[in-house]
Each structure stands twice: as structure tokens, then as C-alpha cells.
C-alpha positions in Angstrom: 165.6 63.8 192.0 168.6 63.3 194.2 171.0 64.1 191.5 169.6 67.6 191.0 170.1 68.6 194.6 173.5 66.9 195.1 175.6 69.2 192.9 179.0 69.7 194.2 181.5 72.5 193.6 182.9 70.5 190.7 179.6 70.5 188.9 179.2 74.2 189.6 182.6 75.0 188.2 181.9 72.9 185.1 178.6 74.7 184.5 180.3 78.1 185.0 182.9 77.2 182.4 180.3 76.0 179.9 178.2 79.1 180.5 181.2 81.4 179.9 182.1 79.6 176.7 178.6 79.9 175.4 178.4 83.6 176.2 181.7 84.1 174.4 180.5 82.3 171.3 177.3 84.3 171.3 179.2 87.6 171.7 177.5 88.6 174.9 180.7 89.3 176.8 182.1 91.9 174.3 182.1 95.5 175.6 179.6 97.8 174.0 181.4 100.5 172.0 180.6 104.0 173.1 179.6 106.5 170.4 181.4 109.8 170.4 178.0 111.5 170.6 177.1 109.6 173.7 180.3 110.6 175.4 179.8 114.3 174.5 176.3 114.5 175.8 172.9 115.1 174.1 172.7 116.5 170.6 171.8 120.2 170.7 169.1 119.8 168.1 167.4 117.0 170.1 167.7 119.0 173.3 166.0 122.0 171.6 163.2 119.8 170.2 162.7 118.3 173.7 162.5 121.7 175.3 160.0 122.9 172.7 157.9 119.9 173.1 157.9 120.4 176.9 156.6 124.0 176.4 154.0 123.1 173.8 152.7 120.1 175.8 152.2 122.2 178.9 150.3 124.8 177.0 148.1 122.3 175.1 147.2 120.6 178.4 146.3 123.9 180.0 144.2 125.0 177.0 142.4 121.7 177.0 141.6 121.9 180.7 140.4 125.5 180.4 138.3 124.7 177.3 136.8 121.7 179.0 135.9 123.6 182.2 134.5 126.5 180.1 132.2 124.1 178.2 131.2 122.4 181.4 130.3 125.5 183.4 129.3 127.7 180.3 131.8 130.4 181.2 133.2 130.8 177.7 136.7 132.5 178.0 137.3 132.7 181.7 138.8 129.3 182.6 140.9 129.3 179.5 142.2 132.7 180.3 143.1 131.5 183.8 144.7 128.2 182.7 146.9 129.6 179.8 149.2 131.4 182.3 149.3 128.4 184.5 150.3 126.3 181.5 153.0 128.8 180.5 154.4 128.7 184.0 154.4 124.9 184.0 156.0 124.8 180.6 158.8 127.2 181.7 159.3 125.2 184.9 159.6 122.0 182.9 162.1 123.7 180.5 164.2 124.9 183.4 164.2 121.5 185.0 165.1 119.8 181.8 168.0 122.3 181.3 169.3 121.6 184.8 169.4 117.8 184.2 171.0 118.2 180.8 173.8 120.4 182.2 174.6 117.8 184.9 175.1 115.1 182.2 
């Protein structure tokens, strides 16, 4: 029990050397190569898919909420009519926000 707590600077340096050697053998200290695509930014196709998914997701959520409220209150088209524009606005807002962050990258 006393040996564990009485480590001196020599023991610490020895441990650091052994740890560095083990990391080198395992290949953990090698720098990660950067892809050319990662340096250029996001792929235009993936960005377009993401923006389309943002828009569709907002509309699907809005339609689901409107449909659910219409079923709950027996007001067949009115809540859905009200929530579709809200979903479209939310979708456009998400697209604009996503475009703003992609241009900063």
C-alpha cells in the first residue's frame, strides 16, 4: 500500500516513456489523414438531401399535429389547414439556418 502512494518523479517518467512506446506501437500517435472532401466542405448532394429532409420533416410533423388535433376535436380540415403553413414556415426557417451554418464551414 505504501509503494503505490510513494511514486517519485523517476517512476512517473518511466511510466510516461512506456506509455508513449505503447501508443506508438498501437499506432495511436499517428496523425489522421484529412480527406480532400473534408477540407473542401460538405458534398453538395448531401447538403441538398439534408435540406430536403429538413423541409419534409417539418411538413410531416405539422400535418401529423393538425391531423391529430382534428381527430381529437372533430374539426376535420381546420387544424390541418392551420398547421400546414406553420410547418412550411418552420421548414423554410430550418433550411435557411442550415444554409447559414454550411456557408460558415
